[in-house]
N, C-alpha and C positions, 0 to 999 in steps of 0.2 A: 359828396348828396344823392346825386341818383339812384346809387346801393338801398337808400335812407326811406327813399320814396314811397315805395311799394309795403314798407311796412308800414309807415305813417298813415297810408291811405287804406291798408287794413285794418288800423287801429280805428280810425275816424270810422269807416263803416262800422265795424263794431259798436261803438258808442252808439252810433247813427241809431243800428239797430236794436240796441237797448231801449236808447229813449222810446224809440218807437216801437216794441215790445210792452213797455212798461204804459204808452199812453193807451194802446191798443185794449191793456190789461180793466187802464180806469174805465175808459167806455164802456167794457165790458161788464163792469159793474153794474147791476140795476141803483137807479135813482133811489134815494130813503125817502120817505113821506113823513110826513109830521106827525102823523103817529108813532111811528118806529121809536124818534125820538122823547116822546111823550112817557113810551112806556118804559124806556132806559133809563129819563129821568124818573119815572114814578119809581119806579122796581129801584133804584142807586137810593131813594129817599127815605123806603123802606130799612134797606139793607143798613142804613144811615142809624136809624133810629133803632134797630134793633143791636145795635153795637154798641148805641150812648146808652143805652139803660142795663148794660153792665156798670161802666165806668160814674155813669149818675148817681148808682143807687149807695156803691162802695163807697162816697164822698159824705154820704149822709147817713152810713149803718148804724153810728152811736148813735143818735136823734132816733134812729126808728126803730133800735133796740130798746131803747127807754119810755117811747112811747107804748108798743105795744107789751112792755113787759117782759121780755126777751134778756138772759145774760150777754155774758161778752161771746162766751164759746159755742151756743146754740142761737146765738146772731148772723154767725156767720154760713149762715145753712140758706137765709135769703137769698143770699148770692150765689151760695154754692149750687141749690137747688135749680137758679136760670141756667147756669152753667152747664151742668150735669145735662140738660134737657135740650138747650143748646146744639151742644158738641153730638147729641144724639141723633137730632133730628135733620143734620144739616147733610151726611152724606146720604138718606133715605129720599130727601127731596126731589133729587132728579126722575127715581122713581115714579114716588109719587105723582108729580106731575107729569108722567106719562098714565096716568090711569084715571087721574082724575081732569086733566087737561090744565095747560097754564094757566087760563082765565078763572076758573073755577076753585083749584089749590091756592093760586096766589092769592084771590079777593078774600077766600073764607079767611084766610090768618091772617090777613092783614085788617081785617075787620074784628077776629076773635083777638089781636092785638092789644088792639087799641080796647076794647071792652075790659079788654086782666087788666090792663094799664090802669084805670080808672078804679076797678074794683081791690087794688092792690091798695089806692090809697084810702079807702074804708075797711082794712083790716083791723079784726078786733085782737087778734093773739098771735102768738108765732108758728101754731099749729096751719091758722088761717092762710097767715105769706107765706108759708112755705108752699103751699098747695097753688097758691095764687099766680106766686112767682116761677113754681115749674114748668105750669101752663101757659106762664106768659114764654118765659124761654123757649119751650116747645113750639109756638107759633112765630114769634120775632126769629128760631133759626132757622126757619123757611124762606125768612123773607133777602138772606147774605148771599146763599147757595143760587138763589133765584135771579137773583139782579144779576148775577156773574154770568148764568146759563143765556140770558135775554142780550147779554152784550155780545159773547162768541158765536149767537147763531145768530140774531138778526142783524146784526150791522157787518157788512165787505169788511175784508179786512184793510182797508185803507181808515177807515173809521175805527177802527176799537181800538186804535191808542185813546181818542177824544172820550169813548165808553170806562173806559180802564180806569182815564183820571178821574171822570167822573165817581166809579167805582173806591177808588185809593182815598175820596173824601170820607168815605165810610169805615175805609180798614185803619185809617192813617188819622186821621183827623177830628175821627167821632171819641178816641180812646183817648184821644190829647184832652179834649175843649170839657172832654166828661165831666172831671173834677169842676171846674171853669163853673160850671153851669149847674151842677149838683150843688157847689159851696153859696154861690149867692143864693138860688130859691132857699135853702135852708134856712138860711142865715136871718133873710130879707122877708122870706111867703111861708115858711114852714114844708117839713118831710113832706109833706102830700105833694105841694106843687113836681114834684120831681116827676110827678106820675100822670100829672094834669099835662105837661107839658107838649106830650106826645099828640096831645087832643085836636091840635090847630095843623103842625105838617101833617097828621095822621089822617084827618079830613082831605087833606089836598093832594096826596099819593092813591086814598082808593077813588080820586075821581079822574086821577091823572088813568090809573089801574080801569076801569068800565069802561072809559070812553075809549082806551086802546088797545086792549087786547083782545083778540079774535076772537068768539064763542067756538068752542071746537068739540066734538063727542067725547064722551068719555069711552074709557075703553075700559070698562070695569071685569074683563075677563083674563086681563092681563092679573087678576088678582089671584086666578087659580095658579099662573105659570108666575107665583113669586116668589122669589129664592129665599124662603121661611125661617129656613135653616142660620142663609148668613143675617138674616136681619135679627135673629132672636140670637146669635151668637156676640153678632157686633153689638145691640141693643145694652147686654147684662156686660160686655167687655169695656165698653168703653166709660159706662156708668160707671162700674168700680172702680176703674183707674181714675178718670177725674173726681171721686169721692175721694180716691186714696190721693190724690194728690193736694189737693182743697184740705183735706185735714188730717195728713198726715203728719207735719210737724209743729202741730196744737197735740196730736195725740202718741208723740214720741216714737211716731215711725214704727219700726217692728219693733220696738217694746208693747203696742199696745195689740190684743191679740184681732181683736177687731179689725185694724188694717192687715194683719198679717191674713186672715182671712178673704178679705177682699182684693187682696194682694195676689191671689193664689187664682180666685175666681174671673180676674183680668187677666192673668196669663192666658190660662186654661180657655177662656173662653175667645178671647184675640186668637191664639192661637188657633184651636177649631174655624173661627171666620177664614182667616189668612188659608188655610187649608180648602175650604171648601167653597170658596171663591176663586179658586186657580181651579178647582176641577170639577165646578156644575158647569153644564150648556147655557145658563144663561144666568151668570152671576149678578148681582146685584150692584156691582160695581167693579169696574173691568181692572181689575191693579196690574195688568201687563202693561198698562202707561207708565208705571213706573220704570219702564226698561229701556223709553224712549227717555233722547240723552237730554234734552232740554227740561222734559217735564219733570225728569229726576231729579236732576240738578235742582230745578228750579223750588221740585218739593221740599227739598235741604232748607235752600235758600232761604224758602217762606217761614219753614219752620225757625229756623234760629232769626229771622225778625219777631214774628210771634215772641222769641222769649227776651227779645231785648225789646218789644213796644211795650207787652203789656208788663214785663217785667218794669222800666225806668218808670212807667204810669204808677203801677205799685210802691217803688222804693223810694222815690220823691215824696210823697206825701208824708210817707211811716217815717222819714228822717225832717220833715218840716212839723210835724205834730209832736214826736216824741225828742228830738232835740231842741229846737225854736221855739216849739211851742204854740206855731200856728193854728190859727180856726179853720174849718171848714171853707169859707168865703177867701181867708189869707193866702189858703194852697191854693183855692182855683186861680187867684188872679199870676201866682208866681209860674202856675202849669201852662197859664193861657199862653205864654210866648214857646209853649210849645206846638199849638196850634193855631194862633191869627196866621202866623207868617206864610203856613199851608196851604189856607184861604186864597191865599194871594198867589200862589209858586204854582199849585198842581197845575190850576187850567193852563201853565204856559208847559208843563212836561210835552202835549200831543205834538205843541212844534218842534220842542230840542227833541223829538224822537224823529223828528222826520229831515233834522239837519245833521244828527250824531249816529254812531250805531249806538240804540240802547243796553248793549250790555256797557258800554262805557258808562253811559248817566248811571249804569242798576252801581256800576263801582263805584262811581263819585260818593251814590246817594249813602252806600253804605259807609263807607271812609270818612265820611261827613259824622255819620250817626257814630260807628263808632268812636271818632275824635272826639266828639262832645262828652262820651263816656268818660274817655280819659282823662279830660280836661275838671273830673271831679272827683281824681283818686288823691289829691291834699287838700281833703275837706280839714278844715279849722273848727271853732268853735263860735268863729263869727263871719260862716260859711253858711249865707241866708242871701235874700231878696235879690240883691246886686252883681254877687258873687256867681251866683244861677243862670243871670240873663243872659252873658254870651253862651253857655253851654246849652242854652235850651234853644238861642237861636239855631246856631249848627245844627244841634239834634232834629229842629224843626225841619230846616233845608234837607238835610239827611234823608229824612223821613218823605218829606214830599218827593224825594227826586227817585224812592226806592221805585211803590208799589206797581204803580201804571205799567212801567219796560218791564218790570221782574216777571208781571202776570201775561205780555203779551209773550215776551221771547218764549215762556214757557208751556204758554197754549198754543201755540204757533203750529199748524197740521195736524190739529187736537178736530176730529170730523166730527158733525153733527151729532151720529148717534152714539158717539164718545163724550159729548158735551155734557150732561149730567153728571156723569163719572168724574171725570176730569174737573167740574167745580167744586164736585161735593169733597173730592178729595183735597182739592187746593185748600180750601178755606176751614173745612176741617184740619187740616197739617196747623194754620197756622194757630187757630183757636187753642188746638191739645199744646203749641208752643208755649203760647199763654201760661198755659195751664201748669206746665212742666216748668218756663221759666220762675213763673212766682211760688212753686213750692221748693225749688232748689234754692232762690237767693231769701226765701225764708228760712231754712233753715241753714246756709251758709253763712246768713247775718247774725244767727245765734251763737255757731260756730267760733266764729269768726274775734265777737266779743268775749268768749270764755276764753278765747287763748289772748287778745288784747290784755285783757282785765288781767290775768297771770301775771303776764309781763310786768304788766306796768306794777302791778300789787308787789313785784320783788325790787320796785325799788322805791316805791314807798314805805320802808321799813323805821323801826322807833329807835333803828341803831343809826339810822341818817340823822347827823345835827338838824338837815334841812327840812325833814317832816317836824321832830322837835320842837323847831321854832314856828312851823307853822301850827301847828297843836296849841302852843300856846297862846298864838296872837289869836285865831278863834275862839279859844277858851276866854281870853280875855273879853274879846267881843261880845259872849250871851253873857257875860258877867255884869259886862256896862249895858245889856240891853233884858234887865229883869230874871236872870235864873241867876239866884243867891246860892246855891249848892256849887261851891267848886270840882265837886264829881258829874253832878250832870253836867255841867258847862263842859265838861274833857270830853265826858262820851258825847255830847252835842258834835263836839269838836273832830271826833273821832268821825261820826256818818258823814261828817259835810262833807272828810275830805274822801270816803270811800263813794259817796255822790259821784265828786267830783270826777273821780277816778270809774267808774262807769260811766258815765259823759265821753268818757275821752275813748273809751273804750270802744264804747260803740259808735264816735265820729270815723275812730279807722277803720270799723267791721264796713260801715256804710261807705266809705274809699274803697274797700278792697271788692266789694260788690258792684261800683261800678267800671273795678280793672276785669271781672268777671264779664258784666255785661259787654263791655269794649271787645274782650278776646270772641266770645262766641261771633261777635260781627264782621269779627278779621278773618272767623270763619265759612263766614255768610261769603263775604269778599271770595275768596279761593274759590269757593263753588260756583261765584258768577265768572270767572276765566274759565270755568268749563265749558260756560256754554257755547252752543254754536250760535252763528247769525241767524235768524231765517230768513228763508229766499223773498216774502213777501216783505220785510224790512229791509232789504238790501236795498244800497245806493239812502240812507237815511232814514226810513219809515212810511213814508209814502210814498205812492205811485204816482 
């Protein structure tokens, strides 16, 4: 017993010393003013609106296309133009904020975002809408990384989980709730209101930022020192890549000369961008941050999160529309259950980060998100609202747990001078993951439908007695319902069976896509296991 006493005393002293050092660190952190919180909340509200404007428009795309006389293929550019501009400006925002000052840069883009949102509601034709949406995407894309930057620069380490939880509302809640809001407004008020809905929260955002952000002088001299070669190659490369991802499946990928040319441009430009950034003295983005263990693996996990996040928001509405015949409002009501639980759970995440290892929270989040997709791999013809309820609830829980702790762990130890680069890279990678995810899922869905259709067609053979019996039954049905000619009735019976086969092939293909999403999230879970626990989150996440 006496031999153990010195060891116990040493352990007690170590624990006491650790507690005292944590208390001292907490006291060393400056008090956070109300203005700081107002700035953070205002900026995250802007980020929420910018992300919302991707999904809210997608939910109403068919109505907008009809109103402005756009074809189905060309109408896709209404979303594509916004996404291209957004993904180009995100990595630029850190540098531009230094040039013009955060207050001037953020407020200017917030005001322009609102004005362009209203202008989109008055677009008369497709070219007008594409131009307005592109400029709106360029202004909205600024709001996302700037909110992230303010959180990791204005808030002390112990309060960053709260700020990142607010940011998670824009990153994961906004995509989930977008189709719900868009569907309701379109069905009950008209598609124009999906643009008007930005006005009230936008005015609140501008007022908060105007009051809270400090005026600082612009540093226009930085324009002369700008990494213009990096900016040009990045903008061209990302714009070309985003266009390839958005339009590739529709244009048969490399069967289209347009897609081939853009792919070459993207590959050459982005390769040149990487070389420039790694060799220039003052790069636009500090790509060496990717060599840091937590930021590198955090970026990989965030990229895969983007694939699953935007991929699931894309695939579910397509399924509900094509297989179940739901309209925009009905689809929105189904997807609401992937959003509403997040609104309740995300505010609790900072408390969980104080009590548990944030890597454990991220891992559980990815596991739940993956499980929600695996729950959908045995879909049937009757798989609709009721059957999707629990998978959507599980997905909401998983998404809510992932974003804030992943952001905290990935950006731990990032210096103030690298905050812009970290924010731009982190947010660009999630959006790029979404673009890749949607492109892959579109192609995968088409290929798997063809595969299952071929397999099923082999089973539905005229040599099979069951097939002949079914054709006879359907022929008799059509004869009893107004078709006088026996040959015409038989022809319709064959067509009806073909539609059943195609529908079943699509259902099996949708099941496969959910399996693919679940597999991507398992890889993200593995990346999470390779993260190192940051020092400032030791002992549960707060000092």
